[in-house]
C-alpha positions as CSV (number, residue, x, y, z in Angstrom):
1,M,0.0,0.0,0.0
2,K,2.9,2.4,0.8
3,D,4.4,1.7,-2.6
4,L,1.0,2.3,-4.3
5,A,0.6,5.6,-2.4
6,R,4.1,6.7,-3.4
7,Q,3.4,5.9,-7.1
8,A,0.1,7.8,-6.8
9,I,1.8,10.9,-5.6
10,R,5.4,10.8,-7.0
11,D,5.3,9.0,-10.3
12,P,6.4,11.3,-13.1
13,N,3.7,10.0,-15.5
14,P,0.4,11.6,-14.7
15,I,-1.6,8.7,-16.1
16,K,0.2,6.3,-13.9
17,R,-0.4,8.6,-10.9
18,R,-4.2,8.7,-11.5
19,L,-4.4,4.9,-12.1
20,A,-2.4,4.2,-8.9
21,F,-4.5,6.6,-6.9
22,T,-7.7,4.9,-8.2
23,R,-6.3,1.5,-7.1
24,L,-5.4,3.0,-3.7
25,L,-9.0,4.2,-3.2
26,E,-10.3,0.8,-4.3
27,A,-8.3,-0.8,-1.6
28,L,-9.5,1.7,1.0
29,S,-11.3,0.3,4.0
30,P,-12.4,1.6,7.4
31,E,-9.5,-0.4,8.9
32,N,-6.7,1.0,6.8
33,A,-8.0,4.5,6.1
34,L,-5.9,6.2,8.8
35,T,-2.7,4.4,7.7
36,I,-3.3,5.5,4.1
37,R,-4.1,9.0,5.2
38,E,-0.8,9.2,7.1
39,Q,1.0,8.1,3.9
40,L,-0.7,10.7,1.9
41,V,0.3,13.4,4.4
42,E,3.9,12.2,4.3
43,L,4.0,12.1,0.5
44,G,2.3,15.5,0.0
45,A,-1.0,14.7,-1.7
46,D,-2.7,17.5,-3.6
47,G,-6.1,19.1,-3.1
48,D,-8.0,17.0,-5.6
49,Q,-6.5,13.8,-4.1
50,W,-7.5,14.8,-0.6
51,R,-11.1,15.6,-1.8
52,D,-11.4,12.1,-3.4
53,F,-9.8,10.4,-0.4
54,N,-12.1,12.0,2.1
55,Y,-15.2,11.5,0.0
56,S,-14.3,7.8,-0.3
57,W,-13.5,7.5,3.4
58,G,-16.8,9.2,4.3
59,A,-18.7,6.8,2.1
60,L,-17.0,3.8,3.7
61,A,-16.9,4.8,7.3
62,G,-19.6,7.3,7.8
63,K,-19.8,8.8,11.3
64,E,-16.3,7.6,12.2
65,A,-14.7,9.4,9.2
66,F,-16.9,12.4,9.9
67,S,-15.8,12.6,13.5
68,F,-12.1,12.4,12.6
69,A,-12.6,15.1,9.9
70,A,-14.5,17.4,12.3
71,A,-11.5,17.3,14.8
72,S,-8.9,17.7,12.1
73,D,-7.1,21.0,11.4
74,E,-7.3,20.2,7.7
75,S,-10.1,21.0,5.3
76,D,-11.4,17.4,5.4
77,L,-15.0,17.9,6.6
78,D,-16.9,18.9,3.4
79,A,-15.8,16.1,1.2
80,T,-16.1,13.5,4.0
81,L,-19.7,14.6,4.7
82,S,-20.6,14.5,1.0
83,G,-19.2,10.9,0.8
84,W,-21.2,9.9,3.9
85,A,-24.4,11.4,2.4
86,S,-23.9,9.6,-0.9
87,A,-23.6,6.3,0.8
88,S,-26.0,6.7,3.8
89,P,-28.4,9.5,3.1
90,S,-30.6,9.0,6.1
91,E,-27.7,9.1,8.5
92,A,-26.3,12.3,7.0
93,I,-29.7,14.0,7.0
94,A,-30.2,12.9,10.6
95,L,-26.9,14.5,11.5
96,L,-27.9,17.7,9.8
97,N,-31.2,17.7,11.6
98,D,-29.5,17.4,15.0
99,L,-26.2,19.1,14.7
100,P,-23.9,19.3,17.8
101,E,-24.0,22.6,19.5
102,E,-20.5,23.5,18.3
103,M,-21.4,22.9,14.7
104,R,-24.7,24.8,14.4
105,G,-23.0,27.9,13.2
106,D,-21.8,25.9,10.2
107,L,-25.2,24.8,9.1
108,D,-25.1,26.4,5.7
109,R,-21.7,24.9,4.9
110,L,-22.7,21.4,6.1
111,A,-26.0,21.6,4.2
112,N,-24.0,22.2,1.1
113,S,-21.9,19.1,1.7
114,V,-25.0,16.9,2.4
115,V,-26.9,18.1,-0.6
116,A,-23.9,17.6,-2.8
117,G,-23.6,14.0,-1.6
118,L,-27.3,13.3,-1.9
119,A,-27.4,14.7,-5.4
120,D,-24.8,12.0,-6.4
121,R,-27.1,9.3,-5.0
122,D,-30.7,10.5,-5.3
123,R,-31.5,13.8,-7.0
124,N,-35.1,13.7,-5.8
125,L,-34.1,13.2,-2.2
126,A,-31.6,16.1,-2.5
127,T,-34.3,18.3,-4.0
128,D,-36.7,17.4,-1.1
129,L,-34.1,18.3,1.4
130,V,-33.4,21.7,-0.2
131,L,-37.2,22.5,-0.3
132,R,-37.5,21.6,3.4
133,L,-34.4,23.7,4.4
134,S,-35.8,26.6,2.4
135,T,-39.1,26.5,4.3
136,E,-37.0,26.5,7.5
137,G,-35.3,29.7,6.5
138,I,-31.8,28.5,5.6
139,G,-30.0,31.3,3.8
140,E,-28.2,29.1,1.3
141,A,-31.3,27.5,-0.3
142,E,-30.7,29.0,-3.8
143,N,-27.1,27.9,-3.8
144,L,-28.2,24.4,-2.7
145,I,-30.6,24.0,-5.5
146,R,-27.9,25.0,-7.9
147,I,-25.8,22.2,-6.6
148,V,-28.6,19.7,-7.6
149,A,-29.0,21.5,-10.9
150,A,-25.3,21.1,-11.7
151,E,-25.6,17.3,-11.1
152,A,-28.7,17.1,-13.2
153,L,-26.9,18.9,-16.0
154,R,-23.9,16.7,-15.7
155,V,-25.8,13.4,-15.8
156,D,-28.8,14.2,-18.0
157,G,-27.9,17.2,-20.1
158,P,-29.9,20.5,-20.2
159,E,-33.0,19.2,-22.1
160,N,-33.7,16.5,-19.6
161,A,-32.8,18.7,-16.7
162,T,-35.7,21.0,-17.7
163,L,-38.0,18.1,-16.9
164,W,-36.7,17.7,-13.4
165,S,-37.3,21.5,-12.8
166,E,-41.0,20.9,-13.2
167,Q,-41.2,19.3,-9.8
168,I,-40.0,22.4,-8.0
169,P,-42.7,24.8,-6.8
170,D,-42.9,28.2,-8.6
171,G,-40.8,30.8,-6.8
172,S,-37.2,31.9,-6.2
173,L,-35.8,28.4,-5.8
174,K,-37.2,27.3,-9.1
175,A,-35.9,30.4,-10.8
176,A,-32.4,29.8,-9.4
177,E,-32.4,26.2,-10.7
178,M,-33.9,27.2,-14.1
179,R,-31.3,29.9,-14.5
180,S,-28.5,27.4,-14.0
181,V,-30.1,25.1,-16.5
182,A,-30.7,27.9,-19.0
183,S,-27.0,29.0,-18.8
184,D,-25.9,25.6,-19.9
185,Y,-28.8,24.9,-22.3
186,V,-28.3,28.1,-24.3
187,K,-24.6,27.3,-24.9
188,R,-25.6,24.0,-26.5
189,D,-28.8,24.9,-28.4
190,P,-29.9,28.5,-28.1
191,E,-33.1,28.0,-30.2
192,A,-34.2,25.1,-28.1
193,A,-33.4,26.9,-24.9
194,A,-35.3,30.0,-26.0
195,Q,-38.3,27.8,-26.9
196,W,-38.3,26.3,-23.4
197,A,-37.7,29.6,-21.6
198,Q,-40.5,31.5,-23.4
199,R,-43.0,29.3,-21.7
200,Y,-42.3,31.2,-18.5
201,A,-42.2,34.7,-20.0
202,N,-45.3,35.7,-18.1
203,D,-44.1,34.4,-14.8
204,D,-42.6,37.0,-12.6
205,Y,-40.4,34.5,-10.8
206,A,-38.7,33.5,-14.1
207,V,-37.6,36.9,-15.2
208,S,-34.0,35.9,-14.6
209,V,-34.4,32.9,-16.9
210,I,-35.4,35.0,-19.8
211,E,-32.6,37.4,-19.1
212,E,-30.1,34.5,-18.9
213,V,-31.1,33.0,-22.3
214,G,-31.3,36.4,-24.0
215,D,-27.9,37.6,-22.6
216,R,-26.0,34.3,-23.4
217,W,-27.6,34.1,-26.8
218,A,-26.7,37.7,-27.5
219,E,-23.0,36.8,-26.9
220,R,-23.2,34.5,-29.9
221,D,-25.9,36.0,-32.2
222,P,-27.3,39.3,-30.9
223,V,-29.6,39.8,-33.8
224,K,-31.4,36.5,-33.3
225,A,-31.5,36.9,-29.5
226,V,-33.0,40.4,-29.7
227,A,-35.5,39.3,-32.3
228,W,-36.6,36.5,-30.0
229,L,-36.9,38.9,-27.1
230,E,-39.0,41.3,-29.1
231,E,-41.5,38.5,-29.9
232,L,-42.1,37.7,-26.2
233,P,-45.2,39.0,-24.5
234,E,-44.8,42.6,-23.3
235,G,-43.8,42.7,-19.7
236,R,-41.0,42.7,-17.2
237,S,-39.3,39.6,-18.6
238,Q,-39.1,41.1,-22.0
239,S,-38.0,44.5,-20.7
240,V,-35.2,43.0,-18.5
241,G,-34.1,40.7,-21.3
242,L,-33.8,43.4,-23.9
243,S,-31.9,45.7,-21.5
244,S,-29.5,42.9,-20.6
245,A,-29.0,41.8,-24.3
246,F,-28.2,45.3,-25.5
247,G,-25.9,45.8,-22.5
248,D,-23.9,42.9,-23.8
249,W,-24.2,43.8,-27.5
250,E,-22.8,47.4,-27.0
251,D,-19.7,45.9,-25.4
252,R,-19.1,43.6,-28.3
253,D,-20.2,45.6,-31.3
254,P,-21.6,49.1,-30.4
255,A,-21.9,50.1,-34.1
256,A,-24.2,47.2,-34.9
257,A,-26.2,47.7,-31.7
258,T,-26.6,51.4,-32.6
259,E,-27.8,50.5,-36.1
260,Y,-30.4,48.1,-34.7
261,L,-31.6,50.7,-32.1
262,S,-31.9,53.4,-34.8
263,A,-34.2,51.1,-36.8
264,M,-36.5,50.3,-33.9
265,L,-39.8,52.1,-33.7
266,E,-40.6,54.1,-30.6
267,S,-42.0,51.6,-28.0
268,P,-41.4,50.3,-24.5
269,Q,-39.2,47.7,-26.1
270,R,-37.0,50.3,-27.7
271,D,-36.8,52.2,-24.3
272,S,-35.6,49.0,-22.6
273,A,-33.1,48.3,-25.3
274,I,-31.7,51.9,-25.1
275,S,-31.6,51.7,-21.3
276,G,-29.4,48.6,-21.5
277,F,-27.2,50.1,-24.2
278,S,-26.8,53.3,-22.3
279,R,-26.0,51.6,-19.0
280,G,-23.2,49.5,-20.7
281,Y,-21.8,52.2,-22.8
282,A,-21.6,54.8,-20.0
283,W,-18.3,53.2,-18.9
284,Q,-16.8,53.8,-22.3
285,D,-18.2,57.2,-23.1
286,P,-20.8,58.8,-20.8
287,L,-21.6,61.6,-23.2
288,V,-22.7,59.2,-25.9
289,A,-24.6,57.1,-23.3
290,I,-26.4,60.2,-22.1
291,A,-27.3,61.2,-25.7
292,W,-28.9,57.8,-26.2
293,A,-30.6,57.9,-22.8
294,L,-32.3,61.2,-23.7
295,D,-34.0,59.4,-26.6
296,I,-36.0,57.2,-24.2
297,S,-39.7,58.0,-24.4
298,D,-40.7,56.9,-20.9
299,P,-39.9,59.9,-18.6
300,A,-39.0,57.9,-15.5
301,L,-36.8,55.4,-17.3
302,R,-35.2,58.3,-19.3
303,Q,-34.3,60.2,-16.1
304,E,-33.0,57.0,-14.4
305,S,-30.8,56.2,-17.4
306,V,-29.5,59.7,-17.8
307,T,-28.6,59.9,-14.1
308,R,-26.9,56.6,-14.2
309,A,-24.8,57.7,-17.2
310,E,-23.9,61.0,-15.6
311,K,-22.5,59.2,-12.6
312,S,-20.0,57.5,-14.9
313,S,-18.7,60.9,-16.1
314,S,-15.7,62.4,-14.4
315,G,-17.1,65.9,-14.9
316,E,-20.5,67.5,-14.4
317,I,-22.7,67.2,-17.5
318,Q,-25.7,69.3,-18.0
319,T,-28.5,67.6,-20.0
320,Q,-32.0,68.4,-21.1
321,P,-34.5,66.1,-22.8
322,G,-34.2,66.5,-26.5
323,N,-36.5,66.1,-29.4
324,G,-36.3,62.4,-29.7
325,S,-33.2,62.2,-31.8
326,I,-29.6,61.4,-31.0
327,P,-27.2,64.4,-31.4
328,V,-25.2,64.1,-34.6
329,A,-21.9,64.8,-32.8
330,S,-22.5,61.9,-30.4
331,R,-23.4,59.6,-33.2
332,Q,-20.2,60.5,-35.0
333,K,-18.2,60.0,-31.8
334,L,-19.7,56.5,-31.4
335,S,-18.9,55.7,-35.0
336,R,-15.3,56.7,-34.6
337,R,-14.9,54.7,-31.4
338,S,-16.4,51.6,-33.0
């Protein structure tokens, strides 16, 4: 075992190191775990190896491994608890429900570890635990559901992960999970992701999902992304999506974004698009950003956008609402910068 541990840590061939470490973990038992751990300490195992060792030990020895990790000065506890939860879900959940007094301040961190282990074993069980913890007021609930979403994406891919999301009640948790799925889905198939996301365009909790799809799609094909957003039902999702998409488009190709804006008819959609463009461009040229913001029809949004752009200026800029057109000098300045 000592020779195997040495090969796993010191062999110059990375493939041989990984194979040896796999064999070492396969030989791991509750009886030899401490001896192997001592050898890994002596040989200088790296972070990934420690994570895999502790996960394996937790899965094999459960409470014994957890107790050792809890008393250790090393960062062993998280992976050990995840391994325990993956092998013995009921025991790990029972521990979380009745934490020792000295660990109650670490509830959020330990919940992350338990949920990660449960997601490896039983995604539905992990989801149920997150939903219960959410009702109990844990502050990490949205991060916890993202852990489960990441496992669903890894195992099933985004299209099937969208089916799992249906079991989560409407609300902030579902939105957090769906946004994680959307981020991965739109990278692989933006049209399919958009078709899925638009089913939720009228749901207030899913605004961030529409925003995520529109924003990520705009990174690849802003014209198609914006066209999709314009076809959505008028409302907050569409407004936020257009603002975010143009905030990204101005950074990548301000001349093309300007041309598209100039062709849009006066509407709430155009106002949202200009607001996003102005917000993003204010960091590059607040004067141009203000000029665009002044072309917003909605008085409240116009004032908000102008004020935001002014704050990005190093000097004081005096502005007055114009006649609905962008000053020629500002347009020329934008063209030169592009």
